[in-house]
N, C-alpha and C positions, 0 to 999 in steps of 0.2 A: 455095512448095512444101510448107511445113510443114502447112498446112491440108489439102491433098490427102493427104499422108502420114498425118496424124492420122485423117482420114476413113476411109482404107483400113484402117489398123491397128485402129481402134475397131470397124469392121464385121467384120473378121477375128475379133476377140475376142468379139463378139456371137455369131457363128456357132459359134466354138470352145466357148464356155461355155454356150450356150443350153440344153443338156440336163443339164449337171452343176451349174450355179450360175445359176439364172434371174435372181436379183437382180443379180448382177454383170453378166450379159449385158445386161439392160435398161439398166443405167447406161451401158454402153459404147455401146448403140444411141442413147441420148439424146445422149451426147457426140459421136457421129458426125454427128448432125443439126446440132449447133452448128457443127462444122467445115465441113460442106457449105454451110450458109447463109453463113458467112464467105467461103468460096471463091466462091460465086455473087455476092455483093455486090462483092467485090474485082474479079472478072472484069467485072462490069457497069460499075464505075467506070472501069476501064482502057479498056474499049471506048468509053465515053462521052467519054473524053479523047482518042480517036482512035488508040489503040494496039491492038495485038493481044496479048491475054494468052497468054503462053507457058507452058503447063502440061506440062512435061517430066516423065516418070515414071521416068527412069533412077535417080534417087536413091531412089525408092520401092522399086524392084525389088531394090535392095541392102539394104533395111531388114531388120533381124533380126526375123522373125516367129516368135518363140519360142512354146512351148506352155505354159509355166508362168506363173502369175499374177505371181509375184515379179518376174521379168525383164520381163514385159509392163508391169507398173505402173511399174517404173523407167524404161522407154523412154517411156511415156506422160507421166510427170512431166517428164522431160527435154525432150520435144518441146513440152509446154505452156509450160514456162519459156522455151524458145527463142522461141515465138510471142509471149509477153509482151514479151520483150526486143526482138524485131523490130518489133512494133507500136509500142512506146514510142519506139524510134529513129526510125521513120517519123513518128510524132506530133510529135516534136521538130523534124523537118526540114521538114515540110509547113506551109504558111501558110494553106491553104484551110480556112475555118471548118467547112464541112460534112464534109469528109474527116476533119478533126480530131475532130468529133463521132462519126463512125462508128468511127474507130480507138479513141477513148475507150471506146465501148460494147464493142468487141471485147476490149479489155484487161480491162474489168470482167467480161465473160463468161468470159474465160480464167482470171481469178483465182478465180471461182466453180468452174470446172471443175477447177482445180488443187486446191482444197479437197476436192472430191468424190474426186479421185484419191488424195489423201493420206489421207483417211478410209478408202477402200477398201484402201490399202496397210497402214494400221494394223490394220484388221479382218483382213486376210490374215495379218499377222504374229501376231496374237493367236490365230487359229484353228490356226496351225501349232505353237503351244506345247503 
């Protein structure tokens, strides 16, 4: 669920800030694409394994879609860290070489995304001073 949550949150931020902070908005749009591609890959893997991916949105509807960057960046960073933990836990549990490769790539991408978010958070703090 966290990739779907992140996708929707990043798209929300892209729309919210597209007129007031284009650079921030474009970063959020890029991050949303990463989340969507992860979601698509995971859904495809689950389907190939004979299961039906269950993408419930109840958790997403309860997500705090704030309007200030400080809160949104805190949420984004928390969600990204949660995804890294989840992917790492699954990586350690799964024995399939190919799925481990995919999860390793996801972890690497999420770590890059985390760095981007932390830079944006630092930039946001500096501009508020």
